[in-house]
C-alpha positions as CSV (number, residue, x, y, z in Angstrom):
1,M,140.5,158.4,-10.8
2,A,140.6,159.3,-7.2
3,S,142.7,157.4,-5.0
4,V,141.2,155.4,-1.9
5,D,142.9,155.4,1.4
6,P,143.8,151.8,2.3
7,Q,141.8,150.3,5.3
8,P,143.7,149.3,8.3
9,P,144.1,145.6,8.6
10,A,141.4,143.9,10.7
11,L,142.3,143.0,14.3
12,P,142.3,139.4,15.2
13,T,139.0,138.2,16.8
14,A,140.5,137.4,20.2
15,I,142.0,141.0,20.5
16,R,138.7,142.5,19.6
17,M,136.9,140.5,22.3
18,L,139.5,141.6,24.9
19,F,139.0,145.3,24.1
20,A,135.2,144.9,24.3
21,A,135.5,143.3,27.7
22,L,137.8,146.2,29.0
23,A,135.3,148.7,27.7
24,L,132.4,147.1,29.5
25,A,134.3,147.0,32.7
26,A,135.1,150.7,32.5
27,C,131.5,151.6,32.0
28,A,130.2,149.3,34.7
29,S,128.4,150.7,37.9
30,P,130.3,150.8,41.2
31,P,130.0,147.6,43.2
32,S,126.8,147.2,45.2
33,E,126.6,146.5,49.0
34,P,127.1,142.8,50.0
35,A,124.0,140.8,49.7
36,K,122.1,139.9,53.0
37,P,122.2,136.3,54.0
38,P,119.2,134.4,52.8
39,T,116.3,134.0,55.2
40,V,115.6,130.3,56.3
41,A,112.0,129.5,55.9
42,I,110.4,127.6,58.8
43,P,108.3,124.7,57.4
44,S,104.6,124.9,58.2
45,P,103.1,122.1,60.3
46,P,101.5,119.3,58.2
47,P,97.7,119.5,57.9
48,P,95.8,117.5,60.5
49,P,94.9,113.9,59.6
50,T,91.5,113.2,58.3
51,A,89.0,111.2,60.3
52,S,89.5,108.2,58.0
53,A,93.3,108.3,58.6
54,E,92.9,108.4,62.4
55,A,90.5,105.5,62.3
56,S,92.9,103.4,60.3
57,A,95.9,104.2,62.6
58,A,94.4,103.6,66.0
59,P,92.5,100.5,67.1
60,A,88.9,100.8,67.8
61,P,88.1,101.7,71.4
62,D,86.0,98.6,71.9
63,A,88.4,96.2,70.2
64,A,89.5,94.5,73.5
65,K,85.8,94.2,74.6
66,N,84.9,92.7,71.3
67,A,87.7,90.1,71.6
68,L,86.6,89.2,75.1
69,D,83.1,88.8,74.1
70,A,84.1,86.6,71.2
71,E,86.0,84.3,73.6
72,I,83.1,84.1,76.0
73,A,80.8,83.3,73.0
74,R,83.2,80.6,72.0
75,L,83.4,78.8,75.3
76,R,80.3,79.5,77.3
77,P,77.9,77.6,74.9
78,I,80.0,74.4,75.4
79,S,80.4,74.7,79.1
80,V,79.0,72.1,81.4
81,C,77.0,74.7,83.4
82,V,75.2,75.8,80.2
83,R,74.7,72.3,78.6
84,F,73.8,70.4,81.8
85,P,72.4,72.9,84.3
86,D,70.7,69.9,86.1
87,L,74.1,68.3,86.8
88,V,75.7,70.8,89.2
89,T,75.0,74.0,90.9
90,C,77.0,76.6,89.2
91,S,78.2,79.9,90.5
92,G,75.4,82.1,89.2
93,A,75.0,85.3,91.2
94,T,77.4,84.2,93.9
95,G,80.5,84.5,91.8
96,E,82.0,81.5,93.6
97,P,83.2,78.6,91.3
98,S,81.1,75.5,91.4
99,I,82.8,72.5,93.0
100,P,82.3,69.3,91.0
101,T,82.8,65.9,92.7
102,L,84.4,63.1,90.8
103,A,80.9,61.7,90.3
104,D,79.8,65.1,88.7
105,V,82.8,65.0,86.3
106,L,82.1,61.5,85.3
107,A,78.5,62.2,84.6
108,A,79.5,65.2,82.5
109,V,82.0,63.2,80.5
110,L,79.5,60.5,79.7
111,R,77.0,63.1,78.6
112,A,79.3,65.4,76.8
113,T,79.2,65.8,73.0
114,P,82.4,65.9,70.9
115,D,82.4,69.7,70.6
116,M,82.6,70.1,74.4
117,F,86.0,68.4,74.8
118,V,89.0,70.9,74.9
119,H,92.6,70.9,75.9
120,L,95.1,73.4,77.4
121,A,97.4,75.1,75.0
122,K,101.2,75.0,75.2
123,G,102.4,77.6,77.7
124,N,99.0,77.7,79.3
125,S,98.1,80.1,82.1
126,A,96.2,77.5,84.2
127,G,96.5,77.3,87.9
128,P,94.8,75.4,90.7
129,V,91.7,76.9,92.1
130,R,92.8,78.2,95.4
131,P,91.5,76.6,98.6
132,Y,89.9,79.8,99.9
133,H,87.6,79.7,96.8
134,L,86.2,76.4,97.9
135,T,83.6,75.5,100.4
136,D,83.5,72.8,103.0
137,A,87.2,73.1,103.5
138,G,87.6,72.0,107.1
139,H,91.0,70.4,106.5
140,F,92.2,72.3,103.5
141,N,92.5,75.9,104.6
142,V,94.6,78.7,103.3
143,L,94.1,80.6,106.6
144,T,96.8,78.5,108.2
145,E,99.3,79.4,111.0
146,D,102.8,78.1,111.7
147,P,102.9,75.9,108.5
148,Q,105.6,73.2,108.6
149,P,106.4,70.2,106.4
150,P,104.8,66.9,107.2
151,T,106.6,64.6,109.6
152,A,105.0,61.3,108.6
153,A,106.5,59.6,105.5
154,P,103.1,58.7,103.8
155,L,102.2,62.4,103.6
156,A,105.7,63.8,103.2
157,K,106.1,61.9,99.9
158,Y,103.8,64.3,98.2
159,G,106.3,67.0,98.8
160,H,104.2,70.1,98.2
161,V,102.0,70.2,101.3
162,L,102.4,72.0,104.7
163,L,100.7,71.3,108.0
164,G,99.3,74.2,109.9
165,W,96.5,75.1,112.3
166,G,93.0,76.5,112.0
167,W,89.8,76.9,114.0
168,G,87.3,74.2,114.0
169,E,83.6,74.6,114.1
170,D,83.6,74.4,118.0
171,D,86.5,76.9,118.2
172,S,88.9,74.0,118.7
173,I,92.2,73.9,117.1
174,I,92.2,71.6,114.0
175,M,95.1,70.5,111.7
176,T,95.0,71.8,108.2
177,V,96.8,70.7,105.1
178,N,98.0,73.5,102.7
179,L,99.6,73.8,99.4
180,N,103.2,74.8,99.4
181,E,102.8,76.9,96.3
182,E,106.6,77.4,95.8
183,S,107.0,73.6,95.1
184,S,103.6,72.8,93.6
185,P,103.9,71.1,90.1
186,P,102.8,73.3,87.1
187,V,99.7,72.4,85.2
188,P,100.9,70.4,82.1
189,D,100.3,71.6,78.6
190,L,97.9,69.7,76.3
191,M,95.8,68.4,79.3
192,P,92.4,67.4,78.1
193,G,89.2,68.4,79.8
194,L,85.8,70.2,79.8
195,V,85.0,73.9,80.3
196,W,82.9,73.8,83.5
197,E,81.9,77.5,83.4
198,V,82.9,80.8,82.1
199,G,83.1,84.2,84.0
200,G,82.2,87.6,82.7
201,D,85.9,88.4,82.5
202,G,86.7,85.5,80.1
203,G,88.2,83.4,82.8
204,A,87.1,79.8,82.8
205,T,86.9,77.0,85.3
206,F,88.6,74.1,83.4
207,V,88.1,70.5,84.7
208,S,90.6,68.0,83.5
209,L,89.4,64.5,82.5
210,D,91.0,63.2,85.7
211,G,88.9,65.4,87.8
212,G,91.4,68.2,88.5
213,M,89.9,71.7,88.8
214,Y,91.8,74.8,87.5
215,G,91.3,78.5,86.7
216,V,92.5,79.5,83.3
217,G,92.2,82.3,80.7
218,S,90.1,81.6,77.7
219,E,93.1,82.1,75.4
220,S,94.7,78.9,76.9
221,I,91.8,76.7,75.9
222,E,91.9,75.1,72.5
223,P,89.1,72.9,70.8
224,G,89.2,69.2,70.9
225,A,90.7,66.7,73.4
226,G,93.8,66.3,71.2
227,P,95.6,63.1,70.4
228,T,95.6,60.7,73.4
229,A,99.3,60.0,72.7
230,S,100.0,63.7,73.6
231,W,98.0,63.6,76.8
232,P,100.0,64.2,79.9
233,A,100.0,61.6,82.7
234,P,96.9,61.9,84.8
235,V,96.8,63.4,88.3
236,P,99.9,65.6,88.1
237,D,98.7,67.3,91.4
238,P,97.8,64.3,93.6
239,A,94.4,65.6,94.7
240,F,95.6,69.0,95.8
241,G,94.3,72.2,94.2
242,T,91.2,70.4,93.1
243,M,88.7,70.8,95.9
244,A,88.7,70.8,99.6
245,M,90.5,67.8,101.2
246,T,87.6,67.1,103.7
247,Q,85.8,63.9,104.5
248,R,82.4,65.6,104.2
249,G,83.2,66.2,100.6
250,Y,84.6,62.8,99.8
251,G,82.4,60.6,102.0
252,S,83.2,58.5,105.1
253,S,86.7,57.3,105.9
254,P,86.6,55.4,109.2
255,S,90.4,55.4,109.6
256,F,90.6,59.2,109.1
257,D,87.7,59.8,111.4
258,K,89.4,57.9,114.2
259,A,92.6,59.7,113.6
260,Q,90.9,63.0,113.7
261,K,89.1,62.1,116.9
262,D,92.3,61.0,118.6
263,F,94.1,64.2,117.6
264,L,91.3,66.5,118.9
265,A,91.2,64.6,122.2
266,C,94.9,65.2,122.6
267,V,94.6,68.9,121.8
268,K,91.8,69.2,124.4
269,R,93.9,67.4,127.0
270,T,97.2,69.3,126.4
271,W,96.4,72.6,124.8
272,D,93.1,73.8,126.3
273,P,94.7,74.3,129.7
274,V,97.5,76.3,128.2
275,A,95.1,78.4,126.1
276,K,93.1,79.2,129.3
277,K,96.3,80.5,130.9
278,L,96.9,82.7,127.9
279,D,93.4,84.1,128.0
280,D,93.6,85.1,131.7
281,N,97.3,85.8,132.0
282,S,97.6,83.2,134.7
283,Y,101.0,81.7,133.5
284,A,103.8,81.7,136.0
285,K,106.5,84.3,135.7
286,G,109.6,82.9,134.0
287,S,107.8,79.9,132.7
288,E,108.1,78.7,129.1
289,L,104.8,80.2,128.2
290,A,105.8,83.5,129.8
291,K,108.9,83.6,127.7
292,L,107.0,82.9,124.5
293,V,104.5,85.7,125.2
294,A,107.4,88.0,125.9
295,Q,108.7,87.3,122.4
296,Q,105.3,88.4,121.0
297,I,104.7,85.0,119.5
298,G,101.1,84.5,118.4
299,S,98.8,82.0,120.0
300,F,98.7,79.7,117.0
301,A,102.5,79.5,116.9
302,I,102.5,78.8,120.6
303,A,99.9,76.1,120.0
304,G,102.1,74.6,117.4
305,I,105.0,74.3,119.9
306,F,102.9,72.7,122.6
307,V,100.7,70.5,120.5
308,R,103.4,69.2,118.2
309,R,105.4,68.2,121.2
310,A,102.6,66.7,123.2
311,C,100.6,65.0,120.5
312,K,103.4,63.8,118.1
313,K,101.9,60.3,118.1
314,Q,98.4,61.5,117.2
315,I,99.7,63.9,114.6
316,D,101.7,61.2,112.8
317,G,98.7,59.0,112.9
318,W,96.5,61.8,111.5
319,Q,99.0,62.4,108.6
320,T,99.1,58.7,107.8
321,A,95.3,58.5,107.6
322,F,95.1,61.7,105.6
323,A,97.7,60.4,103.2
324,G,95.5,57.3,102.7
325,V,92.7,59.5,101.7
326,I,94.9,61.2,99.1
327,D,96.1,57.9,97.8
328,G,92.6,56.6,97.4
329,R,91.5,59.8,95.6
330,K,94.4,59.5,93.3
331,Q,93.4,56.0,92.3
332,A,89.8,57.2,91.8
333,R,91.1,60.0,89.5
334,V,93.1,57.7,87.4
335,A,90.1,55.4,87.0
336,L,88.0,58.5,85.9
337,H,90.7,59.4,83.4
338,E,90.6,56.0,81.8
339,K,86.7,56.2,81.4
340,A,87.1,59.6,79.8
341,R,89.7,58.2,77.4
342,A,87.3,55.6,76.4
343,R,84.5,58.1,75.9
344,V,86.8,60.3,73.7
345,A,87.8,57.2,71.7
346,S,84.1,56.4,71.1
347,F,83.8,59.5,69.0
348,G,86.7,58.4,66.8
349,E,88.8,61.2,68.1
350,G,92.0,61.3,70.1
351,K,94.0,59.6,67.4
């Protein structure tokens, strides 16, 4: 029997794996060149939004107009000028606000239906209708010169008026009473009233139940008169900012008519001769008038200096009489407010 050569003993598994790895390394290809850095891809712009997406993101072009139209449609139908066109001449094509008298306001209050009563919102945008928007304003004129505080206590107590000068119908100087807007009281929140008329821009003429007249944005007007317990005190602006402070508008006032006549007579006696010297440059060299002209002071301011000095008695009398007119109008407005309160209560509202 032939002999068989003995087999070498098997290598451990770990050594066999080591030899295999060395053999692979010896047969491997030479190392390749370093790899190039990766290229950064620039992202493509997003696709344009669809028409539906644009419509949902941006407001409609006519959204503001639609909102304005809605406000006008809310207020104009309940305005006095629409409901009672026979009561007062409204602005119409002129664009000027109508000027209701206290009698007009009372008539509107007594005829108004519950849906016509409104009130000013908190933080309202109301402001007095400016005097230059008003007609028949002989003694309430924004075109004033040399405005100064009143000197007579009866008028000075109102605190937010100034006395100035203007031209009368016969080219004579007249005294004017003007709002001192820096100290004028604000229009109170929650003030009840009626919408008198509504403009095409959404602005409204709001007439309070005490006869005050204000310009206000429609967003400041809320429905209903509101609880009477929350109503502000009537006449917060003692007759100013409502309509022209003129006797032709308020009726006869003998005491004021006399005071006005006395004042104009004093102006004619003391100022007219000075005005003539100004017109023809006939004033003496070195005179007070010449010095004022040299300072380039206007004729109205010069008139204030001469007239206030020469006609102090008449001016104080004029202010006292004018204050009496304001006092009387304030009482009339308080009485109107009480009648309006009763009218609102008759609807079972205002509680």
